[in-house]
C-alpha positions as CSV (number, residue, x, y, z in Angstrom):
1,X,224.1,-3.1,149.0
2,X,221.3,-1.0,148.7
3,X,221.1,1.4,151.8
4,X,219.0,-0.2,154.9
5,X,216.5,1.2,156.4
6,X,217.1,2.5,160.1
7,X,215.0,1.5,162.5
8,X,213.0,1.3,165.5
9,X,210.1,-1.1,166.5
10,X,207.6,-0.3,169.4
11,X,205.1,-3.3,169.4
12,X,202.6,-5.6,171.8
13,X,203.0,-8.9,170.1
14,X,199.9,-10.4,168.9
15,X,199.7,-12.7,166.5
16,X,199.3,-10.4,163.6
17,X,202.7,-8.3,165.9
18,X,204.5,-11.6,164.8
19,X,203.7,-11.8,161.3
20,X,205.6,-8.1,161.3
21,X,207.9,-8.8,163.2
22,X,209.1,-12.0,160.9
23,X,208.6,-9.7,157.9
24,X,210.7,-7.2,159.4
25,X,213.5,-9.5,160.1
26,X,213.4,-11.4,157.2
27,X,213.5,-9.0,154.8
28,X,217.2,-7.1,155.2
29,X,216.0,-3.9,154.2
30,X,216.1,-2.6,157.4
31,X,218.9,-1.9,160.3
32,X,216.8,-3.0,163.3
33,X,218.9,-0.6,166.2
34,X,216.2,-1.2,168.8
35,X,212.7,-3.5,169.5
36,X,210.4,-2.4,172.4
37,X,207.5,-3.7,173.9
38,X,204.6,-2.3,175.3
39,X,201.4,-3.2,177.2
40,X,198.1,-3.8,174.8
41,X,196.9,-6.7,173.0
42,X,198.5,-8.5,176.4
43,X,199.9,-7.1,180.0
44,X,203.4,-5.7,179.8
45,X,205.1,-8.6,180.6
46,X,203.7,-11.2,178.1
47,X,204.8,-8.7,175.7
48,X,208.4,-8.2,176.3
49,X,208.7,-12.0,177.1
50,X,206.9,-12.6,173.1
51,X,209.3,-9.6,171.7
52,X,212.7,-10.9,172.7
53,X,211.6,-14.6,171.8
54,X,210.6,-13.9,168.1
55,X,213.5,-11.4,168.2
56,X,216.1,-14.3,169.2
57,X,214.6,-16.3,166.8
58,X,214.4,-14.2,164.0
59,X,216.4,-10.9,164.6
60,X,219.4,-11.7,167.0
61,X,221.4,-9.5,168.3
62,X,218.9,-6.7,168.2
63,X,218.3,-5.3,171.4
64,X,215.1,-5.8,173.5
65,X,213.7,-2.6,176.4
66,X,210.9,-3.3,178.3
67,X,208.6,-0.6,177.8
68,X,205.9,1.6,179.9
69,X,203.6,-0.5,182.1
70,X,199.6,1.1,181.3
71,X,198.2,2.7,178.7
72,X,195.2,4.9,180.1
73,X,192.6,1.9,178.6
74,X,192.5,-1.9,179.3
75,X,193.7,-4.8,178.1
76,X,191.8,-7.6,175.5
77,X,193.3,-11.0,175.1
78,X,190.2,-12.3,173.4
79,X,191.9,-12.3,169.5
80,X,195.5,-12.6,169.9
81,X,194.7,-16.0,173.3
82,X,196.1,-15.7,176.8
83,X,199.6,-15.1,176.4
84,X,199.3,-13.2,173.0
85,X,200.1,-15.6,170.1
86,X,197.2,-17.6,170.2
87,X,198.0,-20.9,171.1
88,X,201.5,-20.6,170.9
89,X,203.5,-21.0,174.0
90,X,206.9,-20.3,174.2
91,X,210.0,-22.7,174.9
92,X,212.3,-21.8,177.2
93,X,215.0,-19.6,175.9
94,X,217.8,-17.1,177.2
95,X,217.3,-13.8,175.8
96,X,217.1,-10.9,178.4
97,X,216.1,-6.5,178.1
98,X,218.7,-4.7,177.8
99,X,218.7,-2.7,181.3
100,X,217.8,0.4,179.8
101,X,214.4,1.5,180.2
102,X,212.7,2.0,176.3
103,X,212.1,5.7,176.2
104,X,215.9,6.2,177.2
105,X,216.9,3.6,175.0
106,X,214.8,4.9,171.9
107,X,216.4,8.5,172.9
108,X,220.2,7.0,173.2
109,X,220.0,5.4,169.6
110,X,218.0,8.7,168.3
111,X,221.1,10.8,169.3
112,X,223.8,8.2,168.6
113,X,222.4,8.1,164.7
114,X,224.1,10.1,161.8
115,X,220.9,9.3,160.3
116,X,216.6,10.1,161.2
117,X,215.6,6.9,162.0
118,X,212.6,5.5,161.3
119,X,209.2,4.1,163.5
120,X,207.5,1.4,163.4
121,X,204.8,1.0,166.1
122,X,202.3,-1.6,166.2
123,X,200.3,-1.1,169.5
124,X,199.6,1.7,171.6
125,X,201.7,5.0,171.1
126,X,202.8,4.9,175.1
127,X,206.9,4.8,174.9
128,X,206.8,7.0,171.9
129,X,204.6,9.4,173.8
130,X,206.5,9.6,176.5
131,X,209.8,10.2,174.4
132,X,208.4,13.0,172.6
133,X,207.4,14.7,176.6
134,X,210.9,13.8,178.0
135,X,213.1,14.7,175.2
136,X,210.9,16.9,172.7
137,X,213.9,17.8,170.8
138,X,214.2,13.8,169.4
139,X,210.8,14.5,166.9
140,X,213.6,15.9,164.0
141,X,215.6,12.9,164.5
142,X,212.4,10.7,163.7
143,X,212.5,10.5,159.8
144,X,208.4,8.9,159.8
145,X,206.2,6.9,162.1
146,X,204.6,3.5,160.6
147,X,201.9,3.1,163.0
148,X,199.1,0.8,162.8
149,X,196.9,3.0,164.9
150,X,193.4,4.5,164.6
151,X,190.2,4.2,162.4
152,X,189.4,6.8,159.7
153,X,186.5,7.1,160.1
154,X,185.3,6.8,163.8
155,X,184.4,3.2,163.6
156,X,186.1,0.2,166.3
157,X,186.3,-2.9,166.9
158,X,187.4,-3.1,170.7
159,X,183.8,-0.3,170.8
160,X,181.7,0.6,168.0
161,X,183.9,3.9,168.1
162,X,187.3,3.0,168.8
163,X,190.4,1.2,167.0
164,X,192.0,-1.2,169.9
165,X,195.5,0.6,169.6
166,X,193.9,4.1,170.0
167,X,191.7,3.1,172.9
168,X,194.4,1.7,175.0
169,X,196.5,5.0,175.0
170,X,194.6,7.5,173.8
171,X,196.6,10.6,175.7
172,X,199.5,9.0,173.7
173,X,198.4,9.5,170.1
174,X,196.8,12.8,170.6
175,X,200.7,13.5,172.2
176,X,202.3,12.1,169.0
177,X,200.0,14.0,166.8
178,X,201.2,17.4,167.9
179,X,204.5,16.4,168.0
180,X,205.5,17.7,164.7
181,X,206.4,13.9,163.2
182,X,204.8,12.9,160.0
183,X,203.2,9.7,160.8
184,X,201.9,7.7,157.8
185,X,198.8,4.8,159.5
186,X,197.6,2.1,158.8
187,X,194.1,2.3,160.0
188,X,192.2,-0.3,161.0
189,X,190.1,-1.2,157.6
190,X,193.2,-2.2,156.0
191,X,193.7,-5.0,158.2
192,X,190.9,-6.4,157.0
193,X,191.7,-5.5,153.3
194,X,194.8,-7.7,153.8
195,X,193.8,-10.8,155.4
196,X,195.6,-14.1,154.3
197,X,195.2,-17.5,154.3
198,X,196.1,-19.2,157.1
199,X,196.0,-22.6,155.3
200,X,198.0,-20.7,152.2
201,X,200.9,-19.5,155.2
202,X,200.7,-23.2,157.0
203,X,202.3,-24.5,153.3
204,X,204.7,-21.6,152.7
205,X,206.0,-21.8,156.5
206,X,206.1,-26.2,156.4
207,X,208.8,-25.0,152.9
208,X,210.2,-22.9,155.8
209,X,210.2,-25.9,158.9
210,X,207.9,-23.3,161.0
211,X,204.4,-24.7,160.5
212,X,204.1,-26.2,164.1
213,X,204.4,-23.1,165.8
214,X,202.1,-21.1,163.1
215,X,199.6,-24.0,163.6
216,X,199.8,-23.4,166.7
217,X,200.0,-19.7,167.0
218,X,196.8,-19.3,164.7
219,X,195.1,-21.9,166.6
220,X,194.3,-19.7,169.2
221,X,193.6,-16.8,167.2
222,X,190.0,-15.6,166.3
223,X,188.8,-12.4,164.2
224,X,185.4,-11.9,164.1
225,X,186.3,-9.5,161.1
226,X,188.0,-11.5,158.8
227,X,186.3,-15.3,160.2
228,X,187.3,-18.8,160.0
229,X,190.5,-19.4,158.4
230,X,191.9,-16.1,157.9
231,X,194.6,-13.6,159.6
232,X,193.8,-9.7,159.1
233,X,197.4,-8.8,158.4
234,X,196.6,-5.0,160.8
235,X,200.5,-4.6,161.6
236,X,201.7,-5.7,159.0
237,X,200.5,-2.6,156.1
238,X,203.0,-1.3,158.6
239,X,205.9,-2.7,157.0
240,X,204.3,-3.3,154.1
241,X,204.0,0.6,153.1
242,X,208.1,1.0,153.4
243,X,208.8,-2.3,151.5
244,X,206.8,-2.1,148.9
245,X,205.3,2.0,149.1
246,X,204.2,1.7,145.0
247,X,200.6,-1.1,146.6
248,X,199.4,2.0,148.8
249,X,198.5,5.3,148.3
250,X,199.4,7.7,150.5
251,X,196.6,10.0,151.4
252,X,197.8,13.1,152.8
253,X,195.2,13.8,155.8
254,X,194.7,15.3,159.4
255,X,194.6,13.7,162.6
256,X,192.5,13.9,165.5
257,X,191.6,11.9,168.5
258,X,189.2,12.0,170.7
259,X,189.8,12.2,174.9
260,X,186.8,13.0,175.9
261,X,183.2,11.3,176.1
262,X,184.3,8.5,173.3
263,X,188.1,7.9,174.2
264,X,190.0,6.5,171.1
265,X,188.2,7.3,168.6
266,X,189.5,9.1,165.3
267,X,189.4,10.4,162.1
268,X,191.8,11.1,159.3
269,X,190.2,13.2,157.0
270,X,191.7,13.6,153.4
271,X,193.6,16.7,153.3
272,X,196.0,18.1,150.8
273,X,197.8,20.4,153.4
274,X,197.6,18.0,156.0
275,X,201.1,16.7,157.5
276,X,200.1,12.8,157.7
277,X,199.6,10.2,155.3
278,X,196.7,7.6,155.4
279,X,197.4,4.6,153.6
280,X,194.8,2.7,151.7
281,X,195.1,-0.8,149.5
282,X,195.4,-0.4,146.0
283,X,195.3,-4.1,145.0
284,X,194.2,-6.3,147.5
285,X,195.5,-9.9,145.9
286,X,198.8,-8.1,144.6
287,X,199.5,-7.1,147.9
288,X,198.7,-10.3,149.9
289,X,201.0,-12.3,147.1
290,X,203.8,-9.3,148.8
291,X,203.1,-10.3,152.2
292,X,203.8,-13.8,152.0
293,X,207.0,-13.3,150.0
294,X,207.6,-11.1,152.5
295,X,206.9,-13.8,155.1
296,X,208.4,-16.6,153.9
297,X,211.2,-15.4,151.5
298,X,212.4,-18.1,149.3
299,X,209.4,-20.8,149.3
300,X,207.2,-19.6,146.5
């Protein structure tokens, strides 16, 4: 059996987070040790509930821990709907969060592992930053952090100059990029290049008996960057880069974040001596095809 990648997930489920989580849980490529919620797309109570439910239906048995309540910035629910999952309302479910907080659970998971653990982060980096602040020795136990965060050129989507996850907690991003951990950035522009058709996803979802859930999710979702009928697959790039690294260029880079007059503004300039990597998509159509297969395995 192929070696599974030991993994910790940190997420603030929104719609594209939910799709990324489905890709992780359905792939079989990951040994998911822990999933943690963080405030971002919606409040911590809502992201925790969403993560608990999605993990129950797609990743049963994985512990879910409640993360930090407040990033430094606010939340914006206009894209993902009031509850975070578009127009989808969670049905009753019985999963409960682990009694440990996210930071403690992350630390215990890392120290208990015989090998270094990979992180996939889909929201603000508040939890990861607090882990590295409180336990700096944990950095050497992290293999890489695959993070959907930042823009490469100082542009934004929540403001004209800042990407949403970076804007929510720029101090956390700054802590992480100075902690000595290798970060693979899936920057904002990738989500717009890797958009998927809602109709194509619904056709696949019908074969997997999840069409009604997807229809309701998409009903409350709109991203003007990709327009009607499409979902910008921002978060999925952090997952697909692990599942299909051949579909990306891993560009060595530096990372810079503004903490002052333009909070959350980021730059990821190419630098052969840089300690980080910035993803760039080689073939958008090949990537879209791979994402569809990973979202709905066995339905092609």
